[in-house]
N, C-alpha and C positions, 0 to 999 in steps of 0.2 A: 734086825731090824727093829724098830722103837715100837712103841705099848700103841696101842690100838684103841680107845671104847668106839664100841659101835650103840648106840641112840636109839633105842627103838620107843615112838608112843604112838599106848593103846591107845581103844578108846571101842567098847564094843567090839573086839577084832575078833572073837574066838572061830567066826566060821574062817578065817585068813591065816591064824598066828602058830598055827602047828608047821604052817608054810613056809613061812618065813622066818621061823626060828629054825626049822632043818636046812635052811637054805644060807644061813648064814654059819650052822654052826659046822656045818659041811665046808669051808672057806677053805682054801687054797694053806692061804698063811694060817698059823690056828692059836698063836698068842695073841688074842686081844681079851676084855670084857665084852658080855652083852648087859648091857640097862635099861631093862625095862621102867619106864613111870607111866603106870594105867592112871589117867583121867577118868575115873567115878563110874570104871565101865558095873553093867546092871546086868549080864551077862557070866559065862562062865571063862572068859578070857584071865582073871589072874589062877584061874584051877592051874588052868593049862599052864601058865607061865610058872606056878610054882611045882610043876612034875619038875621044867625040863630046870628048874631051879638044885631039885633034892639032886637032879642026876648031872647035875655039869657046875660045878665048881662058878663057871666065868657067866655064870647067869644072876642076874641081880635082880630083884621085881621093888621094886618103888610104889606105895599107892597114894595122892591125891589125899586130901583130907577133906575137899570140894575140886570143881569141877573147876578147870585153868584157862579148858580151850586149847585150840592144837597151837598156839604161837607159844602161851607162857610152857606148855607142856615142854615142846623143846628147851625153852629156854633152861626151866628145870632140867632139866637132862642133864645139858650142857655143864650147868655148873656141878651135880653129882660126877662129873668124869676125870680120869686120872692120868687118858692117854695125851702123848704130845699130839696121835690124827686122832680125830673125831667126823663117824660117819654115821649122817645120820638117817634112818631109816621109817620110813612106814608099815604102820599092822600090816598092809596088805602086798607089800610088794617081796618077790621073789629075787633072791641076787644070783648070776652066775657067778660059778664058783671059786672063778678068779678074780674077782670083784675090789677085791677089798687092796689086792695083792697089786692088782691093773693101777688102783689107784695112788698107793705110796707109792707107787715107779715115777706116776706123771708126776705127782709131787716134787720131789725128788725135794732138794736141797735148794733148789729156786724159785718155788713159788707157792703161794701160801694156801689153798685153794685149790683142788679141782669137784668140778660137775661134771655126772655121767645123766645119759637117758637111758633108756630102757632099751637099746643095743648098745651092740657094741660099734 
């Protein structure tokens, strides 16, 4: 299985981020890194992510020095990734347990990308 980077952009997502991180960490594929880049949250988002990072070595948190906005935050995340496959995530998504597995299968060796919506 190729190395996978899950890239989660956050900004004031304390209300949702636990459920999203839990859904990512519960994937059928477990060989991945989860990089969270926080865009200057003023709520408890970074505290929550730090708790996960302390318990799971796959989770890494980066904090922007100033607010970059949605697009630039994802660009920064992509620059931090080391995986062959990149999976982008918003802080308020909930992933099906086999999302990464199905995406890697869909891409295979033939395609450069795949896109999913909230249903299978």
